[in-house]
C-alpha positions in Angstrom: -132.6 18.5 81.5 -135.8 20.9 81.7 -135.7 21.3 77.7 -137.8 23.6 75.3 -138.4 22.5 72.0 -138.8 24.9 69.4 -140.5 23.3 65.8 -142.9 20.9 66.6 -142.9 18.9 63.6 -141.9 15.0 63.1 -138.3 15.5 64.7 -139.9 17.5 67.4 -142.3 15.2 68.1 -139.2 12.5 68.3 -137.4 14.7 70.6 -139.8 15.2 72.9 -140.4 11.0 73.0 -137.2 10.2 73.5 -136.4 13.2 75.9 -139.4 11.9 78.1 -138.4 8.0 77.7 -134.9 9.4 79.3 -136.6 11.0 82.4 -136.2 14.8 80.9 -138.3 17.5 81.5 -140.2 19.0 78.8 -141.1 22.5 80.2 -142.1 24.3 76.8 -142.7 23.5 73.2 -142.9 26.3 70.5 -144.3 26.2 66.9 -146.7 29.1 65.3 -147.9 26.6 63.0 -148.6 23.7 65.7 -152.2 22.5 67.1 -151.4 19.9 69.0 -152.3 20.3 72.8 -148.6 19.6 73.8 -147.8 22.9 72.2 -147.5 25.8 75.1 -146.8 28.8 73.5 -146.6 29.9 69.6 -143.4 32.4 69.8 -140.6 32.8 71.6 -141.3 35.0 74.8 -139.1 35.9 77.6 -141.0 34.9 80.4 -141.6 31.0 78.9 -137.8 30.6 79.5 -137.5 31.4 82.8 -137.4 27.1 83.8 -135.7 26.3 80.8 -132.3 24.4 81.0 -131.4 24.3 77.4 -133.4 24.8 74.2 -133.3 22.4 70.8 -134.4 24.4 67.8 -135.8 22.3 64.5 -137.8 25.3 63.6 -137.7 26.9 60.0 -134.7 28.3 58.3 -137.0 31.8 57.8 -137.1 32.4 61.6 -133.8 30.4 62.9 -131.7 33.9 63.1 -134.1 35.6 65.2 -134.5 32.5 67.0 -130.6 32.3 68.0 -130.5 35.8 69.1 -133.3 35.5 71.0 -131.4 32.6 73.1 -128.5 34.8 72.9 -129.8 37.5 74.7 -131.6 35.3 77.2 -128.0 33.1 77.9 -130.3 30.2 76.7 -127.9 27.3 76.1 -129.3 26.1 72.3 -128.7 22.8 70.3 -129.7 24.3 66.4 -131.1 21.8 64.0 -132.4 23.8 61.6 -130.8 24.0 58.1 -131.2 26.8 55.3 -129.0 29.6 57.3 -125.3 28.8 56.5 -125.1 32.0 54.6 -125.6 33.8 57.8 -122.5 31.5 59.7 -120.3 34.5 60.6 -122.9 36.9 61.8 -124.1 34.3 64.2 -120.5 33.5 65.7 -120.1 37.2 65.7 -123.0 37.7 67.9 -123.0 34.9 70.2 -119.3 35.4 71.1 -120.8 39.2 72.1 -123.4 38.1 74.0 -121.2 35.0 75.7 -123.6 32.2 75.7 -123.6 28.9 74.0 -125.2 27.5 71.2 -124.3 24.2 69.3 -125.2 23.4 65.7 -125.6 20.7 62.9 -126.8 20.2 59.9 -126.8 16.8 60.9 -127.2 14.9 64.5 -126.8 11.5 63.5 -123.6 9.8 64.8 -123.5 7.3 62.1 -123.4 10.1 59.9 -119.8 11.7 61.4 -118.7 8.4 61.3 -119.3 8.7 57.3 -118.0 12.1 57.5 -114.5 10.8 58.7 -114.9 7.4 56.2 -115.7 10.2 53.2 -112.8 12.8 54.3 -110.3 10.2 54.4 -111.3 8.5 50.6 -111.2 11.9 49.4 -107.4 12.4 51.0 -106.6 9.2 49.5 -108.2 10.4 45.9 -105.8 13.3 45.8 -102.8 10.8 45.0 -105.4 9.8 42.2 -106.5 12.9 40.3 -108.5 10.8 38.0 -111.1 10.1 40.3 -113.4 13.2 40.2 -116.2 13.7 42.9 -119.7 14.1 43.3 -122.5 14.0 45.9 -126.2 13.2 45.6 -128.8 13.3 48.8 -132.6 12.1 49.0 -135.0 13.0 51.1 -139.1 12.5 52.0 -141.4 14.9 49.7 -141.9 17.3 52.7 -138.3 18.5 53.6 -138.3 22.1 53.3 -135.0 23.1 52.2 -132.1 21.5 49.4 -129.4 20.6 49.3 -129.7 19.0 53.1 -127.5 20.2 55.8 -125.7 16.8 55.6 -125.0 17.2 52.0 -123.7 21.0 52.3 -121.2 19.7 54.8 -120.2 16.7 52.7 -119.4 19.0 50.2 -117.1 21.4 52.6 -115.4 18.1 54.1 -114.2 17.1 50.1 -113.5 20.9 49.5 -111.1 21.2 52.0 -109.4 17.8 51.3 -109.3 18.0 47.8 -106.6 20.1 46.3 -107.7 20.2 42.6 -111.5 21.6 43.9 -112.2 25.0 44.9 -116.1 25.4 45.2 -118.9 23.8 45.5 -122.1 24.1 43.3 -125.4 23.1 44.9 -127.4 24.7 41.9 -129.3 23.2 38.8 -126.5 23.0 36.3 -127.8 24.4 32.9 -123.6 24.5 31.8 -120.7 22.2 31.9 -119.5 22.1 35.1 -115.7 23.2 35.6 -112.9 20.6 36.8 -112.7 22.8 40.2 -116.3 22.5 41.4 -117.8 19.8 43.1 -121.5 19.3 42.2 -123.9 18.7 45.0 -127.2 17.8 44.0 -130.9 16.6 45.5 -134.0 15.1 45.3 -137.1 15.0 46.9 -140.0 12.2 47.2 -141.5 9.5 49.0 -140.9 8.9 53.0 -137.1 8.1 53.3 -135.6 9.8 56.2 -132.5 10.7 54.3 -129.6 9.5 51.8 -126.5 10.4 50.7 -124.1 9.3 48.3 -120.8 10.5 47.5 -119.3 8.6 44.1 -115.7 9.1 43.3 -115.5 8.3 39.3 -112.7 7.6 36.9 -112.7 6.7 33.1 -112.3 2.9 34.6 -114.1 2.4 37.7 -116.3 3.8 40.0 -116.3 3.9 44.1 -119.5 4.5 45.8 -120.1 5.8 49.4 -123.1 5.8 50.4 -125.2 6.4 54.3 -129.0 5.6 54.7 -131.0 6.4 57.7 -133.6 4.0 58.5 -135.4 6.2 60.8 -135.0 9.9 62.5 -134.0 8.2 66.1 -130.5 8.4 65.6 -131.1 12.5 64.8 -133.0 12.7 67.8 -130.4 10.8 70.0 -127.9 12.9 68.8 -129.2 16.0 69.3 -130.2 15.0 73.0 -126.9 14.2 74.0 -126.0 17.4 72.3 -128.0 19.3 74.7 -126.7 17.7 77.4 -123.3 18.3 76.3 -124.0 21.9 75.8 -125.8 23.1 78.5 -123.1 21.6 80.8 -121.2 25.5 81.4 -120.4 26.0 78.4 -119.9 29.2 76.2 -119.3 29.9 72.9 -120.4 28.7 69.0 -119.9 25.2 68.6 -120.2 22.5 66.0 -120.9 18.7 66.9 -117.5 18.0 65.8 -116.5 20.3 69.2 -118.5 17.8 70.9 -117.1 14.2 69.8 -113.7 15.7 70.3 -114.4 16.5 73.6 -116.4 13.0 74.3 -113.5 11.2 72.6 -110.2 10.9 73.1 -109.6 9.8 69.6 -112.7 10.9 67.4 -113.5 9.8 64.0 -113.4 13.5 63.2 -109.6 13.4 63.2 -109.5 10.4 60.4 -107.3 10.8 57.5 
C-alpha cells in the first residue's frame, strides 16, 4: 500500500515504522506541528495525495471533521483513529454517504481490546439476570493523552448501555451529585506513562467482579490500524467501524458473543 499518515505523534511514528517493516510505502506524512525530517507537509493539500492508496489519521479532534471531509471529497479511503469527535457521528455518516467514499473508524484498533469488548458484552448480558450488580467503568492513560474519556471507554459505555436493560444513559463528566440508578458512570485518570488500562466493574452488596484490559505498548494499536487500512482500501465504499471489518474477516467473530 501507498500510505499517508496524518498526525505524527507517538502513534503516527509507530505506524510508519511498522508499515515500512511490512513493505508498505509511506508517501506522505502530514502534521502541522511537527518538525521531523519525515514530515512532508503541514497541511492536507489535494496535489499531495495523487499517489495515496489510503490515509491513516491519528491527528487531533479539532481538525478531524475537516480532515474527514477532505478524504471524502478526494475519494481517499481513510482509517480514523482520532477520538473526541463522536458527537458529530451522524453528520460524518451523511457526508460519507453523499460523497461515495470509504472511512473506517474506531476508538481503539487493538484486536485484544475487541476481544475484551466481547467479554464485557457477554458479562453484561448475564448481569441482566442479577439486577443487584451495578456497573461502572474507569480508564487510566499516560499524562500526555489529550482527550477524556478515551475512545475505548466511550465504546465500553455504549456496549454496556446496549446490554443492560436497567441503564438508560452514560455519564462521563465529574459527578458532584448522586449518580442516578439508570446511569453508567465512565471515569478517567491521567498520569505516568501507561499506554492504557480499562476496567469494568460489576459490584453487588456481597461481591465484586472486575474485568481489566491492560495494553503493554502501542504496537497492537498500530498493527490493527494497518490491517484496517488494507481492508478499507480494497474497493469498499461507505462508513465502517472496526466491527464491520472483524465481521468480514472472521466467519464467527468475537463481536457476536453474548
